[in-house]
MARBAKOL-7888 format. One record per residue: residue number from 1; residue in one letter; chain; x, y, z of N, C-alpha, C, O in turn. Coordinates in pm, whole numbers. Each point is the difference from the previous one (the first is absolute). Layout:
BEGIN
+-----+------+------+--------+--------+--------+--------+--------+--------+--------+--------+--------+--------+--------+--------+
: pos : code : unit :    nxx :    nyy :    nzz :   caxx :   cayy :   cazz :    cxx :    cyy :    czz :    oxx :    oyy :    ozz :
+-----+------+------+--------+--------+--------+--------+--------+--------+--------+--------+--------+--------+--------+--------+
: NUM :    A :    A :      X :      Y :      Z :      X :      Y :      Z :      X :      Y :      Z :      X :      Y :      Z :
...
+-----+------+------+--------+--------+--------+--------+--------+--------+--------+--------+--------+--------+--------+--------+
REM end
This chain:
BEGIN
+-----+------+------+--------+--------+--------+--------+--------+--------+--------+--------+--------+--------+--------+--------+
: pos : code : unit :    nxx :    nyy :    nzz :   caxx :   cayy :   cazz :    cxx :    cyy :    czz :    oxx :    oyy :    ozz :
+-----+------+------+--------+--------+--------+--------+--------+--------+--------+--------+--------+--------+--------+--------+
:   1 :    L :    A :   -891 :  -2458 :  -1358 :    -90 :     78 :    -67 :     93 :     61 :   -131 :    122 :     13 :      3 :
:   2 :    S :    A :   -205 :     20 :   -111 :     71 :     59 :   -110 :     61 :    130 :     40 :    -35 :     56 :    104 :
:   3 :    R :    A :    118 :    -10 :   -180 :     69 :    141 :     25 :   -112 :    107 :      7 :      5 :     88 :     86 :
:   4 :    E :    A :   -106 :    -95 :   -175 :   -106 :    104 :    -10 :    -82 :     -3 :    125 :    -29 :    103 :     60 :
:   5 :    R :    A :     -7 :   -224 :    -19 :    -71 :    -18 :    128 :     74 :     43 :    119 :    -57 :     61 :     91 :
:   6 :    Q :    A :    184 :    -91 :    -89 :     77 :     44 :    103 :      2 :    169 :     18 :    -10 :     60 :    107 :
:   7 :    A :    A :     25 :     -7 :   -225 :     -8 :    153 :     -6 :   -123 :     46 :     49 :     -1 :     91 :     83 :
:   8 :    N :    A :   -108 :   -146 :   -127 :   -148 :     33 :     46 :      0 :    -16 :    150 :    -52 :     86 :     71 :
:   9 :    L :    A :    105 :   -189 :    -24 :    -17 :    -27 :    156 :     85 :    113 :     81 :    -46 :     57 :     99 :
:  10 :    L :    A :    168 :    -35 :   -151 :     81 :    112 :     74 :    -72 :    135 :    -22 :     -3 :     81 :     93 :
:  11 :    R :    A :    -55 :    -55 :   -210 :    -63 :    134 :     -8 :   -121 :      6 :     90 :    -26 :    104 :     60 :
:  12 :    H :    A :    -47 :   -211 :    -47 :   -123 :     -4 :     83 :     45 :     19 :    152 :    -56 :     80 :     74 :
:  13 :    W :    A :    167 :   -164 :    -34 :     37 :      9 :    131 :     48 :    126 :     41 :    -33 :     41 :    112 :
:  14 :    L :    A :    113 :     35 :   -191 :     39 :    136 :     28 :   -104 :     93 :      3 :    -10 :     80 :     93 :
:  15 :    R :    A :    -74 :    -84 :   -194 :   -115 :     98 :      2 :    -96 :    -26 :    112 :    -43 :     98 :     61 :
:  16 :    Q :    A :      5 :   -210 :    -30 :    -91 :    -13 :    101 :     40 :      4 :    140 :    -79 :     31 :     89 :
:  17 :    G :    A :    207 :    -66 :    -68 :     63 :     -2 :    133 :     41 :    144 :     32 :    -31 :     49 :    108 :
:  18 :    W :    A :     97 :     21 :   -199 :     77 :    119 :     26 :    -33 :    114 :    -90 :     68 :    102 :      9 :
:  19 :    Q :    A :   -169 :   -109 :    -99 :    -34 :    106 :    -96 :    119 :     54 :    -79 :     15 :    120 :    -24 :
:  20 :    V :    A :     69 :   -215 :    -16 :    117 :     35 :    -85 :      1 :    -73 :   -127 :    -51 :   -112 :     -1 :
:  21 :    A :    A :    102 :    159 :   -108 :      4 :    -66 :   -123 :    154 :      4 :    -48 :     61 :    107 :      2 :
:  22 :    P :    A :     -6 :   -215 :    -41 :    144 :      1 :    -51 :     -4 :     42 :   -147 :   -100 :    -24 :    -68 :
:  23 :    S :    A :    202 :     85 :     20 :     17 :     29 :   -133 :     23 :   -132 :    -78 :     38 :   -100 :     61 :
:  24 :    E :    A :    -58 :     97 :   -182 :     24 :   -126 :    -83 :    147 :    -42 :     21 :     27 :   -119 :      7 :
:  25 :    A :    A :     65 :    210 :      2 :    143 :    -40 :     25 :     18 :    -56 :    137 :     72 :    -98 :     17 :
:  26 :    Q :    A :   -136 :    156 :     81 :     10 :    -57 :    136 :    -65 :   -140 :      4 :     52 :    -94 :     62 :
:  27 :    L :    A :   -161 :     85 :   -126 :    -60 :   -134 :     -1 :     70 :   -110 :    -71 :      1 :   -116 :     42 :
:  28 :    H :    A :     54 :    153 :   -148 :     82 :   -101 :    -68 :    133 :    -37 :     82 :     43 :   -116 :      2 :
:  29 :    E :    A :     16 :    219 :     63 :    120 :    -26 :     87 :    -43 :    -88 :    120 :     69 :    -94 :     38 :
:  30 :    L :    A :   -180 :    128 :     16 :    -51 :    -95 :    110 :    -21 :   -141 :    -38 :     36 :    -91 :     74 :
:  31 :    L :    A :    -96 :     72 :   -192 :    -28 :   -134 :    -55 :    138 :    -71 :    -22 :     20 :   -117 :     33 :
:  32 :    R :    A :     69 :    196 :    -87 :    130 :    -57 :    -29 :     70 :    -55 :    133 :     49 :   -112 :     10 :
:  33 :    Q :    A :    -51 :    202 :     81 :     62 :    -28 :    132 :    -72 :   -116 :     75 :     66 :    -78 :     67 :
:  34 :    V :    A :   -193 :     67 :    -78 :    -78 :   -114 :     65 :     40 :   -129 :    -68 :     24 :   -103 :     63 :
:  35 :    A :    A :    -19 :    112 :   -201 :     42 :   -122 :    -73 :    140 :    -50 :     28 :     31 :   -119 :     -7 :
:  36 :    A :    A :     55 :    217 :     40 :    140 :    -32 :     35 :     17 :    -62 :    140 :     99 :    -68 :     28 :
:  37 :    C :    A :   -203 :     93 :     62 :     11 :    -34 :    135 :     -3 :   -160 :      6 :   -106 :    -62 :    -16 :
:  38 :    T :    A :    225 :      2 :     38 :     11 :   -151 :      7 :     55 :    -46 :    128 :      0 :   -119 :     32 :
:  39 :    T :    A :     50 :    221 :     48 :     55 :    -45 :    138 :    -65 :     86 :    105 :    -47 :    111 :    -27 :
:  40 :    R :    A :     47 :   -165 :    153 :    -53 :     81 :    100 :     73 :    139 :     32 :    -61 :     94 :     49 :
:  41 :    G :    A :    184 :    -90 :    -79 :     83 :    124 :     12 :    -27 :    107 :    -88 :     39 :    114 :     26 :
:  42 :    H :    A :   -112 :   -147 :   -145 :    -13 :     93 :   -107 :    -88 :    123 :     55 :   -109 :    -15 :     55 :
:  43 :    R :    A :    166 :    130 :    -77 :    -70 :    116 :     50 :    -78 :     76 :   -116 :     49 :     -1 :   -113 :
:  44 :    I :    A :   -153 :     59 :    134 :    -75 :     84 :    -87 :    -20 :    133 :     71 :    -44 :      2 :    115 :
:  45 :    R :    A :     73 :    108 :   -179 :    -26 :    136 :     57 :    -26 :     76 :   -133 :     92 :     15 :    -79 :
:  46 :    L :    A :   -206 :     30 :     56 :    -27 :     80 :   -126 :   -101 :    118 :     42 :   -110 :    -21 :     51 :
:  47 :    K :    A :    161 :    141 :    -80 :    -80 :    122 :     18 :   -122 :      4 :    -85 :      9 :    -13 :   -122 :
:  48 :    V :    A :   -123 :     30 :    184 :   -131 :     22 :    -67 :    -67 :     99 :     78 :    -14 :     -8 :    122 :
:  49 :    A :    A :    -34 :    116 :   -206 :    -67 :    118 :     59 :     71 :     58 :    114 :    115 :     41 :    -17 :
:  50 :    D :    A :   -174 :    -34 :    135 :     67 :     55 :    120 :     45 :   -104 :     94 :      0 :     23 :    121 :
:  51 :    G :    A :     39 :   -134 :   -169 :     46 :   -117 :     88 :     79 :    -93 :    -76 :     46 :     33 :   -109 :
:  52 :    H :    A :    -25 :   -154 :    161 :     81 :   -107 :    -59 :    -77 :   -130 :      8 :    -76 :    -20 :     94 :
:  53 :    V :    A :     92 :    -65 :   -187 :    -39 :   -138 :      1 :    121 :    -77 :     57 :    110 :     13 :    -53 :
:  54 :    L :    A :   -128 :    -85 :    152 :    118 :    -78 :     62 :    -45 :   -143 :     15 :   -116 :    -37 :     15 :
:  55 :    R :    A :    230 :    -44 :    -23 :    -24 :   -145 :     43 :     37 :    -17 :    149 :    107 :     38 :     46 :
:  56 :    Q :    A :   -203 :   -100 :     27 :     27 :    -39 :    133 :    -28 :   -137 :     12 :   -117 :    -39 :      6 :
:  57 :    G :    A :    221 :    -46 :     -3 :    -21 :   -145 :      7 :    -59 :    -42 :   -129 :     51 :     32 :   -107 :
:  58 :    P :    A :   -160 :   -104 :    118 :    -72 :    -59 :   -124 :   -106 :     96 :    -58 :    -69 :    -38 :    -95 :
:  59 :    V :    A :     53 :    160 :    146 :   -108 :     82 :    -44 :     52 :    138 :    -39 :    108 :     41 :     40 :
:  60 :    L :    A :   -189 :     28 :   -121 :     31 :    131 :    -43 :    -81 :     98 :     90 :   -117 :    -26 :     28 :
:  61 :    V :    A :    174 :    132 :     14 :    -73 :    109 :     80 :     25 :    133 :    -67 :     95 :     19 :    -76 :
:  62 :    F :    A :   -188 :     76 :    108 :     16 :    137 :    -47 :     26 :     88 :    124 :    -77 :     -2 :     96 :
:  63 :    A :    A :    179 :     74 :   -101 :     39 :     88 :    121 :      6 :    143 :    -57 :     77 :     26 :    -92 :
:  64 :    R :    A :   -159 :     67 :    146 :      9 :    141 :    -22 :    123 :     64 :     45 :     54 :    -35 :    105 :
:  65 :    N :    A :     -8 :    127 :   -178 :    122 :     78 :     47 :    -48 :     91 :    108 :   -110 :     53 :    -14 :
:  66 :    L :    A :    184 :    -29 :    122 :    -31 :     80 :    111 :     70 :    137 :    -17 :    -12 :     87 :     87 :
+-----+------+------+--------+--------+--------+--------+--------+--------+--------+--------+--------+--------+--------+--------+
REM end
């Protein structure tokens, strides 16, 4: 997907699944980190709203702070 479509997908995923919206800076950083993920061991942990977007294996998940 193009970078713009990736951004739309991430916005939609966060909004529909958890009712959160990343700032533009958070979204750009998340896209940068996803693009840099080239190995299984690469970690992603980015604060968004009241939680974090994390990489667990091959997928991204959103976890709320407790």
